[in-house]
C-alpha positions in Angstrom: 105.0 63.2 231.7 108.2 64.3 229.9 107.2 62.4 226.8 103.7 63.9 227.0 105.1 67.4 227.2 107.3 66.7 224.2 104.4 65.4 222.2 102.3 68.5 223.1 105.2 70.8 222.0 105.5 68.9 218.7 101.8 69.2 218.0 101.9 72.9 218.7 104.8 73.3 216.3 103.0 71.5 213.6 99.9 73.6 214.1 101.9 76.8 213.9 103.6 75.6 210.7 100.3 74.8 209.1 98.9 78.2 210.1 101.9 80.0 208.7 101.7 77.9 205.5 98.1 78.8 204.8 98.5 82.4 205.8 101.5 82.8 203.4 99.5 81.1 200.7 96.6 83.4 201.1 98.8 86.6 201.0 100.7 85.3 197.9 97.7 84.2 195.9 94.6 86.2 197.1 93.9 89.3 195.1 93.3 92.4 197.2 89.7 93.4 197.3 88.8 96.4 195.0 88.5 99.7 197.0 85.2 101.2 197.8 85.2 104.8 196.6 83.0 107.9 196.9 82.0 108.3 193.3 79.0 107.3 191.3 80.9 105.6 188.4 84.6 104.9 187.9 86.9 102.7 185.8 90.6 101.9 185.3 91.9 100.5 182.0 95.4 99.5 180.9 96.4 101.8 178.0 97.9 99.4 175.5 95.3 96.6 175.7 92.3 98.6 176.9 91.7 95.9 179.5 89.5 96.9 182.5 91.3 96.6 185.8 88.7 98.3 188.0 85.0 98.9 187.4 82.3 100.6 189.3 79.2 101.2 187.2 81.5 102.0 184.3 78.8 101.8 181.6 76.3 104.0 183.4 75.3 107.0 181.3 75.6 110.3 182.9 76.9 113.9 182.6 80.7 114.1 182.4 81.2 117.9 182.7 84.5 119.3 181.3 86.0 115.9 180.7 84.1 116.4 177.5 87.0 118.6 176.4 89.2 115.6 175.9 87.0 114.7 172.9 87.0 118.4 171.8 90.8 118.4 171.8 91.0 115.0 170.0 88.8 116.2 167.2 90.6 119.5 166.9 94.0 117.9 166.7 92.9 115.7 163.9 91.3 118.5 161.8 93.2 121.7 162.5 96.7 123.1 162.1 98.0 124.1 165.5 99.3 127.4 164.3 96.1 128.5 162.6 94.7 131.8 163.9 91.3 131.7 165.6 89.2 134.9 166.1 87.1 134.8 169.2 83.4 135.1 168.4 80.7 136.9 170.5 79.2 133.5 171.3 82.5 132.2 172.7 83.2 135.4 174.7 79.8 135.3 176.3 79.8 131.7 177.6 79.7 131.2 181.4 81.2 128.8 183.8 85.0 128.2 183.8 86.4 130.7 181.4 89.6 132.5 180.4 87.9 135.8 179.9 88.5 135.9 176.1 87.0 138.9 174.4 85.2 139.2 171.1 87.7 139.8 168.3 90.7 138.5 170.2 93.0 136.4 168.1 94.8 133.2 169.3 96.2 130.1 167.7 94.6 126.7 167.9 97.6 125.6 170.1 97.1 128.4 172.6 93.4 127.7 172.9 94.1 124.0 173.4 96.3 124.9 176.3 93.7 127.2 177.8 90.9 124.6 177.4 92.8 121.6 178.7 94.8 123.2 181.5 92.3 125.6 183.0 89.1 124.1 181.4 88.2 127.4 179.6 84.7 127.1 178.1 85.3 130.1 175.9 88.4 128.5 174.4 86.3 125.3 173.8 83.7 127.2 171.8 86.2 129.1 169.8 88.0 125.8 168.8 84.7 124.1 167.9 83.5 127.0 165.8 86.9 127.2 164.0 87.1 123.5 163.3 83.5 122.6 162.7 82.1 125.9 161.4 79.4 125.8 164.1 78.9 124.1 167.4 76.2 121.8 165.8 78.5 120.6 163.0 81.4 120.2 165.5 79.1 118.0 167.7 78.5 115.8 164.6 82.3 115.4 164.3 82.6 114.5 168.0 79.9 111.8 167.8 81.5 110.3 164.7 84.9 110.1 166.4 83.2 108.6 169.5 81.9 105.8 167.4 85.2 105.2 165.8 86.9 104.6 169.2 84.2 102.4 170.5 82.5 105.0 172.8 79.0 103.7 171.8 77.2 104.9 174.9 78.0 108.6 174.4 76.3 111.6 172.8 77.9 115.0 172.5 76.0 118.3 171.9 78.5 120.8 173.2 82.3 121.1 173.2 82.6 122.2 176.8 80.4 119.8 178.8 78.1 122.2 180.6 74.9 120.4 181.7 72.7 119.6 178.8 69.8 117.1 178.7 71.0 115.3 175.5 74.7 115.1 176.3 76.0 112.1 178.2 78.8 109.5 178.3 80.1 106.8 180.6 83.3 106.3 182.6 84.3 103.5 180.2 83.7 105.6 177.1 85.7 108.5 178.6 88.6 106.1 179.2 88.4 105.0 175.6 88.4 108.6 174.3 91.3 109.4 176.6 93.2 106.4 175.4 92.9 107.6 171.8 93.8 111.2 172.7 97.0 110.2 174.6 98.3 108.7 171.4 98.7 112.3 170.1 102.0 113.7 171.6 100.6 117.2 171.5 97.7 116.3 173.7 99.9 114.2 176.0 102.2 117.2 176.3 99.5 119.7 177.2 97.8 117.6 179.8 101.1 116.9 181.6 102.0 120.6 181.8 101.8 122.1 185.3 102.0 125.8 184.2 102.2 127.8 181.0 101.4 131.1 179.4 99.5 132.4 176.4 99.3 136.1 175.5 97.8 137.9 178.4 97.1 134.9 180.5 99.0 132.6 183.0 97.8 129.0 183.0 97.9 126.6 186.0 96.7 123.1 185.6 93.5 122.3 187.6 94.5 118.6 188.0 95.2 118.4 191.7 97.1 115.1 191.4 99.6 116.4 188.7 103.0 116.5 190.3 101.7 114.8 193.5 100.9 111.2 192.6 104.0 109.2 191.5 104.0 108.6 187.7 100.9 110.7 187.0 101.0 112.9 183.9 97.5 114.0 183.0 94.6 114.3 182.2 91.5 116.5 182.9 89.2 117.7 185.6 85.5 118.5 185.5 82.6 119.9 187.5 78.9 120.8 187.1 76.0 120.6 189.5 74.6 117.6 187.5 77.9 115.8 186.9 79.5 116.3 190.3 83.3 116.3 190.6 85.0 114.4 187.9 88.7 113.5 187.3 90.4 111.7 184.5 94.0 110.7 185.1 96.8 108.7 183.6 99.9 107.3 185.3 102.8 105.0 184.4 104.8 102.7 186.6 107.0 99.7 185.9 106.2 99.7 182.2 102.4 99.8 182.7 100.3 102.9 181.8 96.8 103.1 183.2 93.9 105.5 182.7 91.4 106.2 185.5 88.1 107.9 185.3 86.1 109.0 188.3 82.7 110.6 187.8 80.2 112.0 190.3 82.3 112.5 193.4 80.9 115.0 196.0 84.0 117.1 196.5 87.4 117.8 195.0 89.1 115.9 197.8 86.8 113.0 197.3 87.6 112.7 193.6 91.3 112.9 194.2 91.2 110.3 196.9 89.1 108.0 194.8 91.5 108.4 191.9 94.5 107.6 194.1 92.7 104.5 195.5 91.9 102.9 192.2 95.3 103.8 190.7 97.0 102.2 193.6 94.7 99.2 193.3 95.7 98.8 189.6 99.5 99.2 190.2 99.6 97.0 193.3 97.6 94.1 191.8 98.5 94.0 188.1 101.7 93.9 186.1 102.4 93.7 182.4 103.0 90.1 181.5 104.4 88.9 178.2 102.6 85.8 177.1 103.6 85.6 173.5 106.3 87.0 171.3 105.9 87.7 167.6 107.6 84.9 165.7 107.3 82.3 168.4 106.9 78.8 166.9 103.5 77.5 168.1 103.0 74.4 165.9 104.4 72.1 163.3 102.2 70.9 160.5 102.8 68.1 157.9 102.7 69.0 154.2 101.1 66.9 151.5 103.3 66.6 148.4 105.8 69.2 149.6 109.5 69.2 149.2 109.6 69.5 153.0 107.6 67.1 155.1 106.6 69.7 157.7 106.5 73.5 158.2 106.3 75.6 161.4 103.5 77.9 162.2 104.5 81.1 164.1 102.7 83.8 166.0 101.9 86.8 163.9 101.6 89.2 166.9 103.1 89.5 170.3 100.8 89.7 173.3 101.5 91.5 176.5 98.7 91.9 179.0 98.1 93.3 182.5 97.5 90.3 184.8 97.3 89.6 188.5 98.9 86.5 190.1 95.7 84.5 190.2 94.9 85.2 186.5 98.3 84.0 185.4 97.5 80.5 186.8 93.9 80.5 185.6 94.6 81.5 182.0 93.6 78.9 179.4 95.1 78.5 175.9 93.2 77.5 172.8 95.1 76.7 169.6 93.4 76.0 166.2 95.7 74.6 163.4 95.1 72.3 160.4 96.3 68.7 160.6 97.9 69.0 157.1 98.6 71.6 154.5 98.7 71.0 150.8 101.8 72.2 148.9 102.6 74.8 147.8 102.5 76.9 150.9 103.8 80.4 151.3 105.5 82.2 154.2 103.2 84.7 155.9 100.0 82.9 154.9 97.5 82.9 157.8 96.8 79.3 158.9 95.1 79.0 162.3 95.2 81.1 165.4 96.0 80.9 169.1 93.9 82.6 171.8 94.2 83.1 175.5 91.1 82.9 177.7 90.3 84.0 181.2 87.0 83.0 182.8 85.6 82.2 179.3 86.6 85.6 177.9 89.2 86.0 175.1 91.8 88.4 176.5 94.5 87.9 173.8 94.6 86.5 170.3 97.1 86.1 167.5 96.9 84.6 164.0 99.4 81.8 163.2 101.2 82.1 159.9 103.4 79.8 157.8 107.1 80.4 158.6 108.6 79.3 155.3 107.9 78.8 151.6 107.4 75.1 150.7 106.9 74.3 147.0 105.0 71.3 145.6 107.0 68.2 144.6 107.5 67.8 140.8 108.2 64.6 138.8 111.9 65.4 138.9 111.7 65.6 142.7 110.2 62.1 143.0 112.8 60.8 140.5 115.6 62.4 142.4 114.3 60.9 145.6 114.2 57.4 144.0 117.8 57.7 142.8 118.9 59.1 146.1 117.4 56.1 148.0 119.1 53.7 145.5 122.5 55.4 145.8 122.2 55.2 149.6 121.5 51.5 149.5 124.5 51.0 147.2 126.8 52.9 149.6 125.6 50.9 152.6 126.1 47.6 150.8 122.4 46.6 150.9 122.9 44.5 147.7 126.2 42.9 148.8 124.7 39.7 150.1 122.2 39.2 147.3 123.2 36.0 145.4 123.9 36.4 141.7 121.7 34.5 139.2 123.2 31.5 137.4 
């Protein structure tokens, strides 16, 4: 009976260890399920690579309300001097919705109007900027659409600079993320959208972004609301060297959009980290050279690659390298000769050209002659001919 009891205890211990092992394995390697949020469409992308980390109907076309003003600011910053004076037109002063209360004939700089438009979502400031930069709202819309195409926002169409409901104006969560990514590269834009409070002549400005100063690492970007679009919020935040951009469109309430944004930002930061998988200049191959003064030459990575990856993806990533079997001399440093790419589930997530590391010239007649004499001299030094009998 004592032995039977000991055997039972041993079996129980083994079963417990097995259970602990598999539980630990699952917690270490199973990706957390993406959150379910109260929004019609949403996306999170990593800023440097543009890689999608969270996706809910991210390419569905819909109204995006005042997040449109991110594009308005982007176009204005590329085509206007910040200190240029702008005279407020009757059309700008008479617009409804969220406004600053600008009056016909008032004079502001482009910079001041950008602060009003991005911080408090002033529709009158948006029209004033568009008329100043484009000459008319119609011509400014052409500029907006041209810029959208240039950043890859192919499922968008802009008609107004403010985003009030309009039948022909639409975008997607993913397109808004791409536009925001481009806009954040401008330090003036990044500075404005991260500002909690400011002033322009006659007006105090308080940022409408409810997560600014509340969510750790968050420093932008823009709110939006219309009856058709619902509550919208675009944010950006940085932690542990990774910056992400989130877009939430079509939430029912202000609290719902804030909660949804928190959830998908948390998901991105808790599951992904920036991972360096290739450094520029890394030696990736060695290739033989036909008729070169050197027999081989190294091929090096032309670009470094750093990507947001979760733990499972790090183990599943596949590498494909394409290089020639031989190069014909002469070869020149910097010449592109092959490539390396990193794939995940069949999709290329990173790619770098491979280039020749050093110059290698073609052998000449004198190089061959030098080689023959060098071999002969070596044999003489090593006494290769010492045992060869002399002729009689």
